[in-house]
C-alpha angles and dihedrals in degrees: 000000000000113000094225089057093050091047089062093056108111121229105270090022131129130214122195115190138162111246124192141048121348094187108122129249092023094047104140114158137170123226104236120201118207119188125189115210111240093217105046105009093239114154126221126187132198134178111238122176135347118251136177124229113230116184119234118245128219122237094268093053091049095055098037112120117248112244 
């Protein structure tokens, strides 16, 4: 996780981000949850669930006929 992103996390805040490969078709990622303690600012991270990255398509790709 980039340090500048973590530095912006408020005390008592939570960040949920996909971590892992974005290379399609082998785009398996894990949703990672990072919590920042509201009292001392300490951060803890945990891996939550597995997800798969699927690239968005533009309008032309969406309506193209399948061959």
